N, C-alpha and C positions, 0 to 999 in steps of 0.2 A: 497536385491532383493525381489520384491513382485511378487505374482502370483495370477491372478484372476480366477474366476470359468470357464473360457473358455480355460485355459491352456497357455495364453500368459504370457510372463515374461517381466518385465521392470527393468532395472538396474538403471534407472534415474527417478527421480520425478521432481517436481517443487520446487525450493527453491529461496530465495530472500534476499535482503538487502535494508534497507531504510537508506539513507544518508541525515542527517539533517544539514542545514546551517542557523544559526540565525544571523540576521544583525541588528545592532543598527540604531537609527534614522539618524545617519551620513552615513549610508550605509556600514560601516565597519563590517567585520565578527567578531562576538562576541563569537560564539561557533560553534563547528562542531563535529559531531559524526556519526558513522554508527552502525546500529543494525540489527541483523537477524530478520526475520519475520516468521509468521505462515501462511501457505496457508490454507484457510478454506475449508470445504466441499463444500460450495457454490462456492468458487474459482475454485476448481477442476471441478465441474459440468459446470461452466461458460466456461472453456476452451473447453470442448466438445461441448457445445452449439454453441460457436462462430465458430467452424469448420464445423457446419452443413450447408447444402445448404440454408436453411432458418432459421437463428437463431431466437430463441424466446426472449432471454434476450437482453436488451440494452447493448451496449459496455460500458466498464468502463468509467465513466465520472466525478467522484468526489473523493476527498480525505477529510478526516476529522481527527481532533485530539480531545483528551479528557483529563480530569483532574482526573480521578479515574482509577486505574488499578484494574483488577479483575480476574487474572488468566484465561484468555481466552483460549479456546481450539479450535481444528479444527471444532467443531460443533457450535461455536459461530456465531451469525448473526449480531451483532452490537457492538459498543463501550460501555463501562460502563457509561461514562458521556460525551457524544458527545457535541461539541461546534458548531460552524458554519462551514458547509462544503463549500469547494471552488471547482469550476470547474477545471478540469485538464488543465494545461498550455500546455502540449504536451504528446503524447503517440507514441513512435516510436519503431521500431525493430532495433536491433544492426546489424552491417555489418561484413563481413568476418568471422573470427573465432567466433565472438559473435552473429552470425545470429539467434541464438536461445534465445537471450535475449530480453525481453520487458522492455523498459525504460519509466517510467511514472513520470512526473514532475508536481508538484503543488506548487503555491506560495500563502502564507497566508500574505496578505498585513498588514500594520500598522492598528491597530484598529480591526482586525479580529482574533478571536480565541486566546484571550490573557489569560494568567494565568500560573499556574504550570502544564505544560503538561507532561503526562506520558504514553500516548497511541496514536496510529495513525492507520488509516485504509483506504483502497481503497474500493470504492463502485461503482456499475454500475449505481445506481440511487441516487438522492439527498435525501437520507433517512438514517435511521440508522438500516436497516434490510437486506441489501444486501452486507454484509461484504465479500470481496474477499480475502484480505490479512490483517494481523494484526501484529503490532509491539508494544511491551511494553518496556519501557526504564526508566532510572533514570530521574529525573525532569529536564525539559528544561523550564526556566522561560522566557516566552515571554511577554514583557511589551507592553503597548498600542502603543508606537511609533516604536516598532520592527517589522521587517518582517521576514518571514521564508520561505525557499525553501526546499521541500523534493523531492529528486530524488530516486525513488523506482525502483530497477532493479530486475526482476524475470527471472530466468534462467529455460528454459523448456527443460529438458533432456540435452543431450550433442551432439555437432556437430561432 
């Protein structure tokens, strides 16, 4: 349980999970895994910004992967070795009991962001300086003919 300087208490924070699906040139699933993520300080601030009457920040719009892990922390603002960012395929809110979930999906098509991938992140801009969520993982080898879909679910408190 955390307590801020105004005396408010929160039993729940933001947490999330990134679900990776790697598909071969034939469209068949080659590999699948799920990894927990780190919500960055920029990500925390972004939530508050988006709840404002007139948000300053752009909505989350991009996802990227990288080939070098680097022990990122909540203070990190970018990937260690970012490749080519892709625009988000979708960004939706869960329903029913999952109405506090944000589900973000991005697809990395064949020929995009290939290599020995070990990190991923969500960004509000097509840059490597607005990191909202970060995940580090064991190597996913994405070949030039492979495609990959990442479904990133963040849970905001509890319903």
